[in-house]
N, C-alpha and C positions, 0 to 999 in steps of 0.2 A: 504494500500500500504506500502510495506517495503521500508523505506527511507534510503539512504546512510547517514552515520553519520553526515557529514557536512551539508547535505541538511536538516536533522532533526534539527540541531542546528540553522540554518538560518531560518527555518520555525518558530521555537520557538521565535527567536528574532523578527521576523516580527509580530507575534501575540502579543508579549509583547508590542511592540511599538504601535500597533493598540489599545490595551487596554489603554495605557497612553493617546493616542489621544482622545479616547472616554471619559475618565475621565476629560480631559481638556475641551472638548466640552460641557459636561454636568455640568461643575463646576459653582458654584455661584460666583466665583472670576473672575472679568472682566480683571484685570491687567495681561497682558501677555497671555491671553486665546487664541486669534487668532493665535499668533506666535507659541505657544506650540502645538496647534492642527495641524497646517500645518507642522511643523518640524517632528512630529511623524507620520503623515500620509505619508509623503514622505519617511521617513526611513522604515516604514512598507512595503511600495511598493518596495523599492530597495532590502530589505532582501528577500521578496517573489520572486522577479525576479531572484535573485542569487540562492535561494534554488532550483528553478525549473531548472536553467541552470546546477547546480551541479548534480542534480538528472539525468539529461539527458547527463551528462558527457561532457558538453560544457565548455571549459576553461574559467575561470573567473579572471585569473591573467594575467597582461601584462608581457610578458617574459622579455622585456627590462627594464621596470621600477621595476619589482618585486612587484608591488602593484595590488590590485584588481581593476577591471575596473569600470568606472563611470556609473552613472545612465542612460545616453542616450545610451551608448553602450549596457547596459543590455536590454533596450527596443528593440533595433534593433535585438539583438541576439534572444530574446524571440519571436519576430515576425517571424524570420527566422526558428527557431528550435522548438518552443513550442506553435505555433498557438495562440499567443497573438493577439487579434483582433485590428483593427485600432481604434475602439471606446474605448476599454480598455486602449490602449496606449495613446490615447488623454486625457483621464481623468487623468492618472498618470502624463503625461507631464504638464497638467494644474496645478495640485497640486504642482508639482516640481517648476514651474515658479512662482507661488504665494509664495511658501516657500522661494525661492531665493530672491525675491523682499522684503519679510518681514525680512529675516535674515540679508541681507546686507544693507538695508536702511529702509524704512517703507512704509506700504500700509494701506489702509482702506478697509476692506471687510465687506459689509453689512451682517446682520444676515441671511437674506434670501439666499444670494449667498454663504455664508459659509456653510449653511445647505445643499444646493444643491450640492456643491462640495464634502462635506464630505460624504453625502449619496451616491453620484455617485461613489466615490472611494470605499466605503464599498461594493457596488454592484459589481463593477469590480473585486475587491480583492477576494470576495467570489466565484465568477464564475470561476476565473482563478485558485484559490486554489483547488476547486472541480475537475476541469478538469485535472490538472497536478499533484496534490499531493494526491488526493483521500480522502480529508476530507473537512469539511465545517466550517464556522465561528461559527455556533451555537453549535458545539462540543467543542468549546474553550471559547466562550464569551456568557454570558446570553443575550438573545434577549432584555431584558429590559434595558441594558446599551448601546445598539447601539443608534446612534444619534436620539433623540426624539425632535420634535418641536410641541408646542401647536398650532402653526399656520403654517402648512406646506405651503411652497411657491408654486406658480403656474409655468407656463411655463418660461423657462430661458429667452427667448426674452422679455417677459413682465418685468422681473426683470432688464434686461439690459436697456430697455427703461426707466424704472423708475429711474435707477441709472444715466443714461445719462441726464435726465431732472433735477435731483438733482445737478449734476455737473454744468450744465448750470446756475442754480440758484446761486450756490456758486461763479461762475465767473462773475456774473452780476455786472454792474457798482455800486460802492458804497459799495459793500460787502468786507469784510476783511477775507475771508476764502480760500485764494489761496492754502495754504498748504494742507488743507483737500481735496480740489478739485484735486490737483496733486496726492495725495495719492490714491484717488478713480480712477483716470485715470490710474495710475500704475497698479492697481488691474485689471481693465478691459483689459488692454493690455496683462497682464500675462495670462488672460483667453483664449487668442487667440491660446494658445498651444493646446487647444482641437482639433483644425483642422489644426494646422501647426506643422511640424516636428521640426523646429528650431525657438525658440523665445527668444530674449534678449531685454530688455527694457533699453534704455539709457535716460539721461536727455534731449538730443536733441529730442528724440521721445516725451517726455512729453511736452516740450515747443511747438513743432509743433502741437500736438493735442490741447493744450490749445489755441493756436492762431486760429486754425480751428474752435473750438467751439465758441470762442468769435466772429469770423467772420460770424457765423450763419450757418455753415455747418451742414447737417443732419447726423444722426447716420450711415446711410449706406455708407456715404463717409468717415466718421471719423474712424469707426470700421467695415470695409467691411467683415472681417472674422467672426465676432461675429454674423452677420445677416445670416450666412449660417448654423448656428447650430440649430438643432431641439432637443427637449426633449421628452422622453417617461417615464411616471410615471405609475407604476402598484402597486397594493396593497395599504394599508393604515396603518397609525400608525407605529409601530415598524417593520412591514413587508414591508414597502414601498421600492420599488426599483426604482432607477433613472438611466436612460441611456441617454448619450449624443451621438449624431451622426451628420454627415454632411448631409444637405438636398440634395437629389438627383438632380443633374443638377444645383446646386446653383453656380453662378459665383463668382469668387474672383478676385478683381483687385489688381495686384501687382505693386508696385512703387519702384523706387530707394531709398535707404536709405538716400542719400544726396540730394534728390530733395526738395528744399526749398518751392516749391509751392504745394507739395503733402500733402493732409490731412491725408491719411493713414500713420500709423507710423511704422508698423512692416515691416521689410525687411528680406531678406535672409542674415543671419549674418556670416555664415562660410560655404563656398562651400565645404570644405574638409569633413565636417560632413555630408552634404547632399549627395555628390558624394563619397561614402566611399568604393566602390567595384571596383577592377580592373577586367579585362576581365576573368581571371581564377577564381576568387572568385564568380563572377556573374554566370559563368557556373556551378560551384559546387553548388551554392545555388538553381539553377533550375533543377539540376540533369542531365546536359548534358556535353558532352566533350567540351573543349574550341572551337574546330573547328565547331562543330554543333551549339553551342551557337552563334558563330559569324555568321553562316548562318541565324539563327533566327533573330539576330540583323539586318542583311541586309534585310530580308524579311519584318520585322516590322518597318524598317526605324528608329531604335532606335538611331543609331549614328547621325542621323540628327535631333533628338528631343532634344531641349535644356533642357527639364525637365528630360530627361533620361541620357544624357551623357554630360560631360564637359571635355575639354582638359586643363590640367594644364601645364603651361610653366615655366620651371626653367632653365634660361640661354639658352643653345642650345637644351635642352631636352624637349620633350613633352610627357605627360602621359594622356591617356584617362581613365577617371573614370566614374562609373555608379551609379545611385541613385536607391532607392527602386522602383521608377516608372518603371525602366527598368525591374526589376525582376517581377513586377506585370504584365506588358504587356506580357512577355514571359510565365509566369505561366498561365495566362488567356487563351492564345492561345493554350497551351498544354492541358488545361482542356477542351477546346472546341473540341478537337480531331484532331487538325492540324497534318498533316503527316510530321514529321520531316525528314524522309529519303528522301521524295520527294523534300523538300525544300533544303536539303543538296546537292542532285544531281543538282537541278536548280542553286544553288549558285556556284557550281564547274564549271558548263557549262558556266555560265555568266563570271566567272573569267578567263576562258580559252579563251573566245571569243576576 
């Protein structure tokens, strides 16, 4: 594939960062190893996302700020314009959340979980690279240097259960390992980004989780989102591929971020990030006129679904904004063959009645 100049440069930067991440992962030096690996995995992901956006001629600079867009907006734009899958986005978000926690404070990531995230990121990176830029990792990085573990871990939930049990032990009466326990809690909370669009971890979250574990709460109450993740492993050795996905039909219990009695710690942190589309941008994303998109919203009751639409109030002004859930509902309906023209006529007749 012939790449645009900036796309080619960004692709080179992404692969360079991935090489550094692989070097850190396989290093004999323990000091700074986890942080270095996570930093460069995240940077590799962001550069790849921007390379794809540039290749598709999607603007990657904020006109007002004059600066390139951030990681989360890159994720959303690639999901809209470059077929980035929910699973791939989840892996990248999880690595970004772990990197953020490690860079700005500290976390403890077990060797097994670090391997699983690194290998899953490499799997997602390679698949997206092949689909959108026409090349693969093996053309740039020898297979032998990709993350190798002499004891490949098993299912993610097994590892999470193991980590949870360890945290309980560290918090047991008479133990003096609270700092390590909190660092491990911070790591598990960051991992919820695999299935959650927006994740931030505060010290209030850490304290609430710690209290819940000390009170004897089980893992499905303390980390409800982690129990919805399934893992698929194919191949072995250096050819191992790891995929994270959400279990079909798995329930997630959401709680308020300031609920002192809630064991679950992750909350919706910024509604402006979740509900980031206005009516016209939603219509453009699904390929309809604003009027016909409004008819589809009416038919699918999107405006009445709190997961799809939120009204922001600023003084006397009100603004309706839509989430990716709204986009998904409309797209799925269109893919199923729904008659938009019939809905448009029905909507106009209802409005005139």
